[in-house]
N, C-alpha and C positions, 0 to 999 in steps of 0.2 A: 402767121409769124411770130416768133419768139423775140422778145425784146431782151437786152442785156441790162441787168440790174446790178448797179454798182453802189457802194457806201461811201459818202463823203468822210472826211476825217473827222467831222464833228459828229456824225452819225457813230462812228466807229467808238469814239470816245464815250457816246450815250450808252452803247452796248456794253462797254466795260464798266462803266458806272453802275448799271443797272445790274450787271452781273454780280458785281461786288456787293451791292446791297443784299441780293437775295442770297448770295453766299453766306452773308452774316446773320440772316433773319430765318431762312427757310431752305436749307440745302436740298431737300427733296423737290422743290418747285423750280430749281435752276434748270434743270435740263428740259423740262417741260415748258418753261416760259421762252426759252431761247428755240425751242422747237416751234412753238406757235408763232414767233416773230418770223422764223424762217419760211415757214409755210405761207405766212401772209405775204412776205415779200415775192415768193415763188408765184402767188396770183398775178403780181403785176407783171410778171414774163408774159402771161396770156391777155390780160384784161387792164391795161393801164389807165384806160378812160374811164373805168367803171366806179371809180372812187369819187368822193365829192372834192368839189374845188374849194381851196382855201382862201382865194382871193378872185372875185369876180371879174377884175380887170386882167388876171393872168390865168387862163384857162389851164394851162399847163403846171401850174401849181397846186398839188392835191394831197389828200390825206386819206390814209387808208388805217381804219380802226380794226384791231386785232383783239379778239375777245380772249380773256384769260381770268378764270375764277369768276369773281363778282364784278370785275372791272375790265382792264385790259391795257393795250398799248396803243399809240397812235405813232403811225410811220408818216412823216411829212416827206414829200418826195416832188421831185420836178421831172417832167418828160423834157429831156434834153434836145432829141432828135427822134427821127423815125426808127431809131434802133437802140437808144440808150434811156434809162431810167436811173436817176440819181436820188438815193434816200438821204435827205439832208439832215433829218433828226429822228430820233427814237424817244418817246416820252411814255411814262406811266401815266394813265388818266387821272390818278390821285396825286400826281405831283402839283405844287404851288404854281409853277409857272404855265401849267396845261390849261389852254382855254378851249 
């Protein structure tokens, strides 16, 4: 079964922010970074339960780590129902608010 992956408005804002940052600092990496994030999200279509839990009290709230260069990105998502996954946030692992 293939799950539907959607992005919350906050996650879309995160992607725009990350895209803008890379565009200012490394134009070559922009396309590669977005490709890595999209490929990671595609993995969730088939294996949404394979990623680590963010909260032991909520097994449907999870995080996918996407490697990119020497660090990477974290996609925080929730399994909404038996058909839908919502990506809630996209963070670079070197961001101040990433834990």
